[in-house]
C-alpha positions as semicolon CSV with decimal commas, in nm:
position;residue;x (nm);y (nm);z (nm)
1;M;-0,122;-0,518;-1,697
2;P;-0,448;-0,519;-1,895
3;G;-0,545;-0,844;-2,064
4;P;-0,554;-0,893;-2,439
5;P;-0,856;-0,737;-2,612
6;G;-1,158;-0,952;-2,676
7;H;-1,140;-1,167;-2,363
8;G;-1,435;-1,193;-2,129
9;P;-1,467;-1,210;-1,750
10;G;-1,348;-1,571;-1,738
11;F;-1,011;-1,469;-1,876
12;E;-0,971;-1,194;-1,619
13;V;-1,073;-1,419;-1,330
14;R;-0,814;-1,678;-1,435
15;R;-0,546;-1,413;-1,481
16;E;-0,616;-1,264;-1,139
17;K;-0,581;-1,609;-0,982
18;I;-0,247;-1,658;-1,159
19;I;-0,122;-1,323;-1,028
20;D;-0,229;-1,413;-0,673
21;T;-0,051;-1,748;-0,700
22;A;0,261;-1,580;-0,837
23;A;0,266;-1,334;-0,548
24;A;0,250;-1,624;-0,300
25;L;0,530;-1,811;-0,478
26;F;0,754;-1,505;-0,513
27;A;0,701;-1,420;-0,147
28;R;0,794;-1,771;-0,038
29;Q;1,075;-1,851;-0,283
30;G;1,186;-1,513;-0,419
31;Y;1,119;-1,373;-0,764
32;A;1,453;-1,479;-0,912
33;A;1,428;-1,832;-0,772
34;T;1,075;-1,894;-0,904
35;S;1,057;-2,023;-1,260
36;I;0,772;-2,010;-1,505
37;N;0,757;-2,389;-1,474
38;D;0,709;-2,353;-1,097
39;L;0,421;-2,118;-1,156
40;G;0,272;-2,335;-1,429
41;R;0,268;-2,636;-1,197
42;A;0,106;-2,429;-0,922
43;V;-0,180;-2,311;-1,146
44;G;-0,208;-2,623;-1,362
45;L;-0,108;-2,464;-1,692
46;A;0,159;-2,548;-1,948
47;K;0,414;-2,278;-2,022
48;G;0,249;-2,169;-2,348
49;A;-0,093;-2,137;-2,186
50;L;0,058;-1,948;-1,895
51;Y;0,224;-1,694;-2,124
52;Y;-0,113;-1,647;-2,293
53;Y;-0,244;-1,507;-1,963
54;I;0,059;-1,318;-1,833
55;G;0,279;-1,225;-2,127
56;S;0,603;-1,260;-1,932
57;K;0,735;-1,326;-1,585
58;E;0,827;-0,960;-1,546
59;N;0,467;-0,864;-1,621
60;L;0,369;-1,053;-1,309
61;L;0,613;-0,850;-1,101
62;I;0,483;-0,529;-1,256
63;E;0,126;-0,627;-1,175
64;I;0,210;-0,718;-0,816
65;Q;0,383;-0,384;-0,765
66;S;0,085;-0,204;-0,919
67;R;-0,157;-0,381;-0,688
68;V;0,027;-0,224;-0,395
69;L;0,133;0,118;-0,521
70;D;-0,155;0,228;-0,743
71;P;-0,432;0,197;-0,482
72;L;-0,210;0,315;-0,199
73;L;-0,103;0,629;-0,381
74;A;-0,456;0,701;-0,502
75;R;-0,595;0,667;-0,152
76;A;-0,309;0,866;0,006
77;Q;-0,371;1,152;-0,238
78;Q;-0,742;1,146;-0,160
79;I;-0,669;1,165;0,213
80;A;-0,408;1,440;0,171
81;D;-0,664;1,648;-0,022
82;L;-0,927;1,633;0,254
83;D;-1,019;1,955;0,431
84;E;-0,932;1,807;0,770
85;P;-0,661;1,865;1,034
86;P;-0,321;1,725;0,935
87;L;-0,304;1,484;1,230
88;L;-0,636;1,329;1,132
89;R;-0,520;1,291;0,773
90;L;-0,195;1,130;0,890
91;R;-0,398;0,891;1,104
92;L;-0,626;0,800;0,812
93;L;-0,329;0,755;0,580
94;S;-0,163;0,532;0,838
95;E;-0,468;0,307;0,861
96;S;-0,501;0,291;0,484
97;L;-0,137;0,182;0,451
98;L;-0,177;-0,084;0,719
99;T;-0,502;-0,207;0,562
100;I;-0,331;-0,287;0,235
101;I;-0,045;-0,454;0,426
102;F;-0,293;-0,679;0,607
103;R;-0,488;-0,766;0,293
104;R;-0,199;-0,824;0,054
105;L;0,082;-0,965;0,264
106;D;0,231;-1,170;-0,021
107;H;0,219;-0,870;-0,253
108;I;0,382;-0,646;0,006
109;W;0,661;-0,897;0,059
110;V;0,734;-0,905;-0,314
111;Y;0,698;-0,526;-0,333
112;E;0,959;-0,477;-0,063
113;H;1,205;-0,748;-0,164
114;D;1,191;-0,776;-0,541
115;Y;1,109;-0,436;-0,687
116;R;1,469;-0,387;-0,798
117;S;1,429;-0,683;-1,032
118;L;1,220;-0,452;-1,250
119;R;1,398;-0,288;-1,541
120;D;1,434;0,063;-1,673
121;R;1,104;0,250;-1,701
122;E;0,913;0,014;-1,472
123;L;1,172;0,050;-1,197
124;E;1,169;0,425;-1,243
125;R;0,790;0,425;-1,215
126;V;0,797;0,230;-0,889
127;L;1,065;0,454;-0,738
128;R;0,873;0,763;-0,846
129;Q;0,553;0,635;-0,687
130;R;0,732;0,552;-0,364
131;A;0,876;0,904;-0,360
132;D;0,532;1,053;-0,432
133;F;0,383;0,866;-0,137
134;E;0,657;0,989;0,094
135;R;0,608;1,347;-0,029
136;L;0,243;1,332;0,076
137;I;0,350;1,229;0,425
138;T;0,610;1,504;0,435
139;G;0,348;1,759;0,333
140;L;0,114;1,658;0,614
141;L;0,396;1,668;0,868
142;A;0,487;2,016;0,745
143;E;0,127;2,130;0,792
144;A;0,131;2,005;1,151
145;V;0,450;2,202;1,213
146;E;0,306;2,515;1,052
147;E;-0,007;2,507;1,266
148;G;0,204;2,470;1,580
149;T;0,096;2,119;1,678
150;F;0,433;1,960;1,600
151;R;0,766;2,105;1,699
152;V;1,005;2,202;1,422
153;V;1,148;1,874;1,299
154;E;1,372;1,760;1,016
155;L;1,090;1,671;0,780
156;D;1,278;1,413;0,574
157;L;1,378;1,232;0,892
158;A;1,026;1,256;1,034
159;T;0,890;1,107;0,711
160;L;1,132;0,816;0,738
161;Q;1,021;0,763;1,097
162;F;0,660;0,743;0,984
163;V;0,737;0,508;0,695
164;N;0,977;0,284;0,885
165;L;0,736;0,237;1,172
166;H;0,467;0,113;0,933
167;H;0,642;-0,079;0,657
168;P;0,809;-0,358;0,862
169;T;0,466;-0,465;0,987
170;Y;0,438;-0,705;0,692
171;Q;0,728;-0,909;0,837
172;W;0,544;-1,016;1,150
173;V;0,173;-0,936;1,129
174;W;-0,087;-1,212;1,114
175;P;-0,418;-1,107;0,955
176;E;-0,618;-1,338;1,181
177;G;-0,433;-1,226;1,492
178;R;-0,554;-1,003;1,775
179;W;-0,421;-0,677;1,623
180;D;-0,593;-0,524;1,324
181;A;-0,506;-0,227;1,103
182;T;-0,715;0,016;1,308
183;L;-0,554;-0,076;1,638
184;L;-0,199;-0,071;1,499
185;S;-0,259;0,263;1,330
186;A;-0,385;0,413;1,656
187;E;-0,079;0,286;1,843
188;Y;0,174;0,385;1,579
189;C;0,030;0,734;1,542
190;A;0,010;0,786;1,919
191;T;0,382;0,705;1,944
192;L;0,477;0,933;1,655
193;F;0,250;1,222;1,746
194;R;0,370;1,231;2,106
195;G;0,727;1,232;1,985
196;F;0,668;1,517;1,741
197;A;0,433;1,721;1,961
198;V;0,513;2,068;2,089
199;S;0,308;1,967;2,393
200;V;0,154;1,625;2,453
201;D;-0,124;1,793;2,651
202;G;-0,200;2,009;2,348
203;L;-0,255;1,720;2,111
204;P;-0,611;1,675;1,982
205;D;-0,793;1,350;2,047
206;V;-0,709;1,203;1,709
207;E;-0,890;0,875;1,775
208;A;-1,212;1,062;1,847
209;L;-1,163;1,264;1,530
210;A;-1,101;0,948;1,327
211;A;-1,409;0,775;1,471
212;E;-1,626;1,079;1,399
213;F;-1,488;1,106;1,046
214;K;-1,569;0,743;0,971
215;R;-1,916;0,780;1,122
216;T;-2,010;1,095;0,932
217;R;-1,833;1,028;0,603
218;P;-1,928;0,666;0,517
219;A;-1,953;0,755;0,149
220;L;-1,581;0,835;0,142
221;R;-1,424;0,492;0,137
222;L;-1,069;0,511;0,264
223;D;-1,009;0,146;0,191
224;P;-0,723;0,102;-0,060
225;E;-0,899;-0,206;-0,199
226;A;-1,172;0,027;-0,323
227;A;-0,905;0,237;-0,489
228;W;-0,763;-0,075;-0,654
229;E;-1,105;-0,163;-0,793
230;A;-1,137;0,186;-0,937
231;V;-0,788;0,179;-1,086
232;S;-0,847;-0,166;-1,237
233;A;-1,179;-0,063;-1,386
234;A;-1,017;0,238;-1,551
235;S;-0,722;0,045;-1,696
């Protein structure tokens, strides 16, 4: 949701703060139950001034969805394109997904609960992006089957297992708690990989591979926040 032309950094900073506040309100109260007046009171703006920054209430929902899906899909595609073993790429994708969950809990809540409030083309876009993300996971699972690391599995079901193990994390995780994205990713992937493995003894040490990748490839930022910055700069 790019801002109107001719506005400087101050406008963008204020707009970003409004979007953050909207995400918190929508997560707490629900999109449908939150009025423009509620948001105006929260950010200290009259309705007319608020519309100047956001255009419409639906624009806020579009922006919140974009803050989740655009960087996540960009980072997932980058990881899928790496010339690395499929299990390592699945592990990196897992951590990237969990990182954005940790950092944007309010946004994720709105993303999961209110995306169907979008209309027509915007809803189609969100559904298409969700499907694209799942296809990347399916492709990596298929590669692991083809190389003989995973047993032959129903790929659509395996993809749902991957997704459904990760996505509900937003319902209970606490960013300041004792579990971070790296630890949860390691545990989730260990559970999934052992379940899919032809032989548990034949599984590579994925955590060692992930640690080595991060050590030797610091220039390749797998943080979805970096992807969001790039997407925002290009918009």
